[in-house]
C-alpha positions as CSV (number, residue, x, y, z in Angstrom):
1,M,0.0,0.0,0.0
2,L,2.8,2.4,0.9
3,L,4.3,2.1,-2.6
4,D,1.0,2.1,-4.4
5,N,1.0,-1.6,-5.0
6,N,4.6,-1.7,-6.2
7,L,7.0,-4.1,-4.6
8,F,10.0,-1.9,-5.0
9,L,11.1,1.6,-6.2
10,A,14.4,0.8,-8.0
11,P,14.0,1.0,-11.8
12,I,14.9,-2.6,-12.5
13,P,14.1,-4.1,-15.9
14,P,11.0,-6.4,-16.2
15,H,13.0,-9.6,-16.9
16,V,15.8,-9.7,-14.4
17,Q,17.3,-13.1,-13.9
18,R,18.7,-13.1,-10.4
19,V,17.2,-11.4,-7.4
20,L,18.4,-11.6,-3.8
21,D,16.1,-10.8,-0.9
22,V,18.3,-10.2,2.2
23,G,16.5,-10.5,5.5
24,T,13.6,-12.5,4.2
25,G,13.0,-14.2,7.6
26,S,11.2,-17.5,7.3
27,G,10.1,-16.8,3.7
28,I,6.6,-17.7,4.6
29,W,5.3,-15.1,2.1
30,A,6.7,-17.3,-0.7
31,M,5.9,-20.7,0.9
32,Q,2.2,-20.3,1.8
33,P,0.8,-21.3,-1.6
34,E,0.6,-25.0,-2.3
35,W,2.6,-24.4,-5.4
36,V,6.0,-22.9,-4.7
37,P,7.5,-21.0,-7.7
38,P,10.3,-23.2,-9.2
39,N,12.6,-20.2,-9.4
40,V,12.4,-19.4,-5.7
41,H,14.7,-21.1,-3.2
42,F,16.1,-20.2,0.2
43,E,19.6,-20.2,1.6
44,I,20.5,-19.7,5.3
45,A,23.4,-17.4,5.6
46,D,24.5,-14.6,8.0
47,A,24.2,-11.4,6.0
48,T,26.7,-9.7,8.4
49,L,29.5,-12.0,7.2
50,T,30.9,-12.7,3.8
51,W,28.1,-13.6,1.5
52,P,28.2,-17.1,-0.1
53,W,27.7,-15.9,-3.7
54,K,30.2,-15.1,-6.4
55,D,31.1,-11.6,-7.6
56,N,28.8,-9.7,-10.0
57,Y,26.0,-12.3,-9.7
58,F,22.7,-10.6,-8.9
59,D,20.7,-8.1,-11.0
60,F,18.7,-6.8,-8.0
61,I,19.5,-7.0,-4.3
62,H,16.6,-6.1,-2.0
63,I,17.4,-5.4,1.7
64,R,14.7,-4.5,4.2
65,Y,14.1,-4.1,8.0
66,L,17.5,-5.2,9.3
67,F,17.6,-2.3,11.9
68,G,18.8,-3.6,15.2
69,S,20.6,-6.6,13.7
70,V,23.7,-5.2,11.9
71,Q,26.8,-3.9,13.6
72,D,28.7,-2.9,10.4
73,W,26.5,-1.4,7.8
74,P,29.3,-0.3,5.5
75,A,30.5,-4.0,5.4
76,L,27.0,-5.2,4.6
77,F,26.7,-2.9,1.5
78,Q,30.3,-3.7,0.5
79,E,29.1,-7.3,0.2
80,A,26.0,-6.2,-1.7
81,Y,28.3,-4.3,-4.1
82,R,30.5,-7.3,-4.7
83,C,27.6,-9.6,-5.4
84,C,25.7,-7.1,-7.6
85,A,26.2,-7.3,-11.3
86,P,27.4,-4.2,-13.2
87,G,24.3,-2.2,-14.1
88,G,22.4,-4.0,-11.3
89,W,20.5,-2.3,-8.4
90,V,20.4,-2.4,-4.7
91,Q,17.5,-1.2,-2.6
92,S,17.4,-0.7,1.2
93,C,14.3,0.0,3.3
94,E,14.6,0.7,7.0
95,A,12.2,2.3,9.5
96,D,12.9,4.8,12.2
97,I,11.0,3.4,15.1
98,H,10.6,6.7,16.9
99,F,7.0,7.9,17.1
100,Y,6.7,11.4,15.6
101,S,3.7,13.8,15.3
102,D,3.2,17.1,13.6
103,D,0.9,18.4,16.2
104,G,2.8,17.4,19.3
105,T,0.4,14.8,20.4
106,T,3.1,12.2,21.0
107,D,5.4,14.4,23.0
108,S,3.9,13.9,26.4
109,E,3.2,10.1,26.1
110,L,5.4,8.4,28.7
111,A,5.0,5.0,27.0
112,L,6.4,6.3,23.8
113,Q,9.4,7.9,25.6
114,K,10.0,4.5,27.3
115,W,9.8,2.8,23.8
116,A,12.4,5.1,22.4
117,D,14.6,4.7,25.5
118,L,14.4,0.9,25.2
119,Y,15.7,1.0,21.6
120,E,18.3,3.7,22.1
121,K,19.9,2.0,25.1
122,G,19.4,-1.5,23.7
123,G,21.0,-0.6,20.5
124,A,23.9,1.0,22.3
125,E,24.4,-2.0,24.5
126,T,24.4,-4.5,21.5
127,G,26.3,-2.2,19.1
128,R,23.4,-2.5,16.6
129,T,21.5,0.7,16.1
130,F,17.8,0.9,15.5
131,F,18.0,4.5,14.2
132,L,19.7,4.4,10.8
133,Q,18.1,7.6,9.5
134,Q,19.6,9.7,12.2
135,E,23.1,8.7,11.1
136,A,22.3,8.5,7.4
137,L,23.7,5.0,7.4
138,Q,21.8,3.7,4.4
139,E,22.8,6.3,1.9
140,R,26.2,6.8,3.3
141,S,27.1,3.1,3.4
142,I,25.7,2.6,-0.1
143,T,27.7,5.5,-1.5
144,E,30.9,4.4,0.2
145,A,30.5,0.9,-1.2
146,G,30.7,2.4,-4.7
147,F,27.1,2.5,-5.9
148,T,26.0,5.5,-8.0
149,D,22.7,7.1,-8.9
150,V,21.6,7.1,-5.3
151,R,18.0,8.0,-4.7
152,I,16.3,8.6,-1.3
153,F,12.6,8.5,-0.5
154,D,11.1,9.2,2.9
155,Y,7.6,8.2,3.9
156,K,5.4,8.8,6.9
157,L,3.9,5.6,8.2
158,P,0.9,6.5,10.4
159,V,0.2,4.4,13.5
160,G,-3.6,4.0,13.6
161,G,-6.4,5.2,11.5
162,W,-6.4,8.8,12.7
163,T,-5.6,10.5,9.4
164,N,-8.3,11.8,7.0
165,N,-6.4,10.4,4.1
166,R,-8.2,7.2,3.2
167,K,-5.2,5.2,2.0
168,L,-3.0,6.2,4.9
169,S,-5.8,5.6,7.4
170,E,-6.1,2.0,6.2
171,L,-2.4,1.6,6.2
172,G,-2.2,3.0,9.7
173,E,-4.7,0.5,10.9
174,Y,-2.5,-2.3,9.6
175,V,0.5,-0.8,11.3
176,R,-1.4,-0.5,14.6
177,L,-2.6,-4.1,14.5
178,T,0.9,-5.3,13.7
179,L,2.4,-3.4,16.6
180,E,-0.3,-4.4,19.0
181,N,-0.1,-8.1,18.1
182,D,3.6,-8.4,18.5
183,L,4.7,-5.8,21.0
184,E,6.3,-8.6,23.1
185,G,8.2,-9.9,20.1
186,Y,9.6,-6.4,19.4
187,T,10.6,-5.6,23.0
188,L,10.9,-8.6,25.3
189,Y,14.5,-9.6,24.5
190,L,15.8,-6.0,24.9
191,W,13.9,-5.4,28.1
192,H,14.8,-8.7,29.8
193,N,18.0,-10.0,28.3
194,V,19.9,-7.0,27.1
195,L,19.0,-4.2,29.6
196,N,17.7,-6.3,32.4
197,W,15.0,-3.8,33.3
198,P,12.5,-4.6,36.1
199,R,10.3,-7.5,35.1
200,E,7.4,-6.3,37.1
201,E,7.2,-3.1,35.0
202,Y,7.1,-4.9,31.7
203,P,3.4,-5.8,31.6
204,Q,2.6,-2.2,32.6
205,F,4.7,-1.0,29.7
206,L,2.9,-3.3,27.2
207,A,-0.5,-2.1,28.4
208,A,0.5,1.5,28.2
209,M,1.8,1.0,24.7
210,R,-1.4,-0.7,23.5
211,K,-3.4,2.1,25.0
212,V,-1.5,4.9,23.3
213,I,-1.3,3.1,19.9
214,G,-5.1,2.7,20.0
215,N,-5.8,6.3,20.9
216,R,-6.9,8.2,17.8
217,R,-6.2,11.5,19.5
218,V,-2.5,10.6,19.4
219,H,-1.4,11.3,15.8
220,G,1.7,9.3,15.7
221,Y,3.7,8.1,12.8
222,M,7.1,6.5,12.0
223,M,9.4,7.3,9.2
224,V,10.4,4.8,6.6
225,R,13.4,5.5,4.3
226,Y,13.9,3.8,0.9
227,V,17.3,4.1,-0.7
228,Y,18.2,2.6,-4.0
229,A,21.3,2.9,-6.2
230,R,23.0,1.3,-9.2
231,K,26.4,-0.5,-9.6
232,P,28.3,1.1,-12.4
């Protein structure tokens, strides 16, 4: 929905032969049908290490939502550059998980302040930042790797259906449901295992987050940045 029914922004030709999706997770989106496309296969590899593919191999490398899992972003895009064919494209999509608002309605929400604190301190402790946009890590790392024709696109991702824009309101409801349904999945490890914050406060934090996310008077949104570039 955010991309108007497009799967990507990079201007790749219609008949590319080799496409790599980095950070695909379980790949359930491609395995749910009874018929699995014969040209789709999965490889388990650590994207933060040397990639197991030869040089100049892929026509399009798609990287999405690795925030909080990468220590060395320049090294990641150096591998992408090595494995990308000349004339091929790389695209990176990452979210800034701060909650923003244009009318100040998020500023006084203590749960959102705790949310930001969790990721700022958790990322500092693990050495894996959750805030790539603040450091321009995507575009800087892509440029340093050697890619050219770099393009940057920023989108506001509303949390909840508070906006009057019909498309964004529907999108915001999906975002709200996603956050509400998996708040523990996003926060539990950092809270308990990395920062060792008080366990008795965790259920209260979850309840407060669900309350503020569901409050249509809080006009919160996150920022999502798409960066794509070409290998000369």
